[in-house]
C-alpha positions, -999 to +999 in steps of 0.1 A: -174-008+327-204+007+321-233-018+307-233-007+271-197-013+265-199-049+280-231-053+259-207-040+229-183-064+233-203-098+239-219-084+205-187-079+184-171-111+202-200-135+193-201-119+162-165-122+155-168-166+165-196-169+143-179-148+116-142-171+124-166-200+120-183-190+086-152-180+072-130-212+079-161-234+068-160-211+035-122-214+029-124-258+034-152-256+009-135-240-020-102-255-009-119-290-015-137-279-044-106-270-061-089-300-053-116-317-057-114-305-097-076-305-097-085-345-088-110-350-115-087-339-141-059-361-130-083-390-132-094-380-167-060-378-176-052-414-163-084-427-183-076-407-212-037-420-213-054-460-202-075-453-237-050-447-256-027-472-248-059-499-251-066-484-285-032-486-300-028-519-285-054-540-299-032-558-324+000-559-309+032-572-329+046-605-319+085-617-323+106-645-315+140-632-295+158-672-304+144-683-270+104-675-271+079-655-285+078-616-270+045-593-274+062-557-282+036-529-276+036-492-284+044-471-256+016-448-246+019-412-261+024-388-231+035-365-253+000-356-263-004-336-226+026-317-235+002-284-246-020-292-212-011-283-174-010-324-166+032-335-162+026-373-170+057-397-164+053-433-174+073-461-156+073-496-167+074-526-149+105-540-169+125-522-142+104-495-128+124-466-139+112-438-156+105-444-194+087-415-208+076-379-192+066-351-211+083-322-221+060-291-202+078-298-169+111-281-160+123-314-141+116-349-136+089-358-109+106-371-078+083-402-075+070-414-045+082-450-041+054-462-018+029-447-040+049-463-071+048-498-051+017-500-043+002-488-084+025-514-093+009-541-074-026-530-091-035-505-065-048-472-073-038-448-041-055-413-043-043-382-054-020-365-027+002-332-028+037-343-041+068-325-024+092-298-045+082-258-055+058-256-070+035-279-047+022-306-072-009-326-070+004-363-078-014-392-090-005-427-094-023-454-118-013-481-127-011-489-168-031-521-175-028-545-204-053-573-207-061-573-168-023-573-160+001-543-147+028-535-171+035-500-156+021-472-139+016-437-148+023-407-124+000-379-134+008-345-114-008-307-120+005-276-103-012-265-074+004-230-082-031-213-093-050-235-064-028-220-040-030-184-053-069-189-053-068-201-013-043-173-007-065-145-023-096-160-007-079-159+030-068-128+026-105-116+010-122-134+044-098-117+068-095-082+056-134-086+047-138-098+083-119-072+101-140-046+079-172-064+092-163-066+125-153-031+128-188-023+112-202-049+138-186-028+168-198+010+153-235-006+145-236-020+180-222+009+201-251+027+183-276+003+186-266+000+225-267+040+229-299+042+208-316+014+230-300+032+265-311+065+254-344+057+270-333+044+300-304+075+305-337+096+302-350+074+331-319+078+350-314+116+349-354+121+356-348+102+389-315+122+395-338+155+390-364+141+412-339+133+443-323+167+438-353+187+433-375+163+456-402+168+432-424+135+428-445+152+405-424+147+376-427+115+353-402+095+330-412+105+293-432+068+276-411+062+244-440+055+219-426+025+208-443-008+227-412-026+239-399-040+276-388-006+276-419+013+274-433-012+302-402-002+322-409+032+322-449+028+326-439+009+360-415+033+371-442+060+363-467+037+381-441+038+409-434+071+411-470+077+418-477+054+444-447+068+461-458+105+459-490+092+473-473+077+505-451+107+505-485+127+502-500+106+527-473+106+552-470+146+551-507+147+558-505+119+587-474+137+604-491+174+596-524+158+612-509+144+640-491+173+649-525+192+647-545+167+667-518+168+692-514+204+694-552+209+702-554+189+733-523+199+747-529+237+740-562+231+759-543+214+788-517+237+785-542+264+788-559+251+817-530+250+837-520+282+837-555+290+849-550+272+876-516+289+877-534+320+884-559+310+916-583+287+901-573+261+927-587+277+954-623+285+936-634+248+936-662+257+908-635+269+886-611+240+892-640+213+888-641+229+850-602+232+847-600+191+861-631+183+835-615+200+806-582+184+810-598+149+817-620+153+781-583+158+768-562+135+780-589+108+774-591+127+738-554+119+737-553+082+750-583+073+726-566+091+695-529+069+709-553+039+709-564+046+672-530+048+662-516+019+678-547-005+659-538+013+627-502+004+633-509-031+640-530-036+608-500-023+588-481-050+606-507-075+600-521-086+632-546-113+634-580-112+653-600-138+678-622-157+649-650-168+678-691-164+680-701-131+685-740-125+689-745-091+669-781-086+687-766-084+718-736-062+707-760-038+692-778-035+726-742-025+740-733+001+722-764+013+720-765+017+758-727+032+758-737+057+729-769+074+746-743+098+772-733+111+739-761+114+723-768+150+738-802+163+720-794+133+691-825+107+690-805+073+692-827+043+684-828+005+677-841+002+641-847-036+628-833-060+649-824-097+638-806-124+660-774-132+643-742-149+651-709-144+631-674-155+637-651-129+644-633-107+674-663-092+695-639-060+703-632-051+668-663-053+660-680-037+684-651-010+684-664-007+645-699+001+654-689+024+683-668+044+657-698+044+634-719+053+657-699+082+674-693+096+640-730+100+632-737+119+665-709+141+660-722+150+623-760+151+633-773+185+648-797+184+679-833+173+668-815+150+646-819+113+649-792+082+647-807+046+642-792+014+648-799-015+629-789-050+624-805-072+593-799-102+575-787-104+538-786-140+525-753-153+538-745-117+553-751-099+585-755-061+579-747-041+609-761-003+597-759+033+616-782+060+596-784+097+607-805+124+598-769+152+599-754+168+572-747+140+551-709+139+530-702+158+493-693+138+462-659+150+464-652+138+498-674+101+494-640+083+477-619+095+506-638+092+539-619+063+550-584+071+545-568+080+579-571+114+590-591+126+562-625+149+573-651+163+551-654+193+570-634+200+603-658+221+612-690+201+614-673+182+643-693+196+670-660+203+689-659+166+699-619+153+688-626+137+655-591+128+644-603+111+612-592+074+619-625+063+633-633+052+598-603+041+583-603+016+618-638+005+604-629-001+575-597-020+583-618-042+607-641-054+579-615-060+556-603-083+587-633-102+589-636-105+549-664-083+551-670-046+535-684-014+543-703+011+525-716+044+524-747+063+515-750+101+521-769+130+504-757+163+513-785+174+540-804+144+547-779+120+562-759+090+557-761+054+562-731+033+570-735-005+563-709-029+576-712-067+561-699-092+579-698-133+564-719-157+584-708-190+596-734-218+584-728-238+615-725-213+638-756-197+624-777-233+628-774-226+670-784-189+669-814-198+693-804-219+716-772-195+725-795-169+727-820-185+750-789-200+773-779-163+776-814-152+786-826-136+749-860-140+740-863-153+706-886-133+679-914-150+671 
C-alpha cells in the first residue's frame, strides 16, 4: 500500500476516533441536560403540590366519630396540573391506594411499588424512567402534614419530546460525522498529494538521473522553508558529491590508464628494437635495457604510490616515534642530488628539531616535494631545502625558482592525478600523485602543507609538523649521541 494512502487512512482513522468521542460526549451532555430539566420540573411540581396542600390545611377541621376526634384534611388539588405537561397521582397512607389523579393522562400510571414504599417511609427517591409507552420520567415524593407522612405524590412527565430531541441529535451527529469524515478523507487525500508532490519530483528526478546517467541535474528546491526543502538541499548536496566522486573516479581511471600506457608503450618499443637485432649491438642493447629499467622503476613507483593512497583511504595507522628532522633533511638532500641535472640543490636554514611521527613517511613527503620542485625547475635554477622552528611547529620547506603555479591550478594541486601542465614535467614520469601523498602524510601527523607560488618566479611548499614538548626537550642530547654537532 502506498505511503500516501496509509497516511490518509491513518489521518481519517484518528479523526474518526476523535469525532466519535466528541459526538458521544456531546450526546451525553445534551441527554443529561434534558433529563435534568425534566427532573427540575418534576421537583418544582412536587414543591407546588406540597405548598398548596399546606396552605389549604392551615386550619384543618376536626370531627368526632363516636370514639375519637379525627382531623379532616382537604385533599391536594392535583387538578391544577391538568393544563401542564405533568401527570399527578396521589396515594394516601390509609390504604396506599390511588386517591386522585389528573385527567391529562390517558391511562392511570402503574406505580413502582418499591419506590412508592420508600416514599411512604419518608424517603425521597431520585427521579427515574417509568415503564410503558410513551416513556415517562417519574418522581415519588412523600405528602407531609406536620412532619408526618400521610401520602405520596407520583409526578410524571412524558419523555416523548426529549426522546425525539435526542433522536434528532443522534441523526444529526451521525449524518454530520459521516459528511465530515468524507470531507476529511477528501481533504487528507489532497493534503497528502500536495505534501508528496515535492517527493514525487525528487523521485522523478532521481529516476531520470539513473536512466540518463546525468549527475549534473539537480532537484528543484521548494520555496517553503520546511523539512522537504532541507531534504531537497541534502539530496542536491549528495548528488553534487556523487558527481564529484564519479568525476574523480573517471579522471582517476583515465589518468591511471594514461600513466600506465606511457611506460608500457616505451617498454614495448624497446622490446621491438631488441627483437630487430639490437641485442647484437652492445651500445643499443645497453640503451634499451636502461630505458626499460627506468620505465619499470616508474611503474613500481606509481604502484607504490597507489598502494599508499589506498592504505590512506583504508585508515592505516602510522608509527609515532621521535624523528630527527635535521638528519632526515640531510638524507633527502643526498638522495636528490643525482636527480638535479643542472639545478642547484642546496640546504638553507637548518634547525635541530625532533618531532613524533613515522620517519619513513615524513621522508617520503619531503622527497616528493623535492622531486616535484626539481621537475618544475629548469636548468640553471635552484631548489632550497630548509628546516625551521615556528612556535610549537616545525617547518620543512622546499623552495624553487621554477615555472610556478597559476592561481587557477593552485587550489587543485593536492588532488590525485592533477597536474597543472603535463608539458612541464621534464619527461621524468610525474603522475600527479606525489602532492596528494604529501597532504595525506601531513594530515596523518596532525600537520598541514601549504604552498606559495608566483608564476614565472617559483614556488615554496611548507610541511608543518607539531612538536612534542617532552621529546623536543631532549634534542641536543639525542643529536650529540648520534654524532651531530649542535649549533652554537
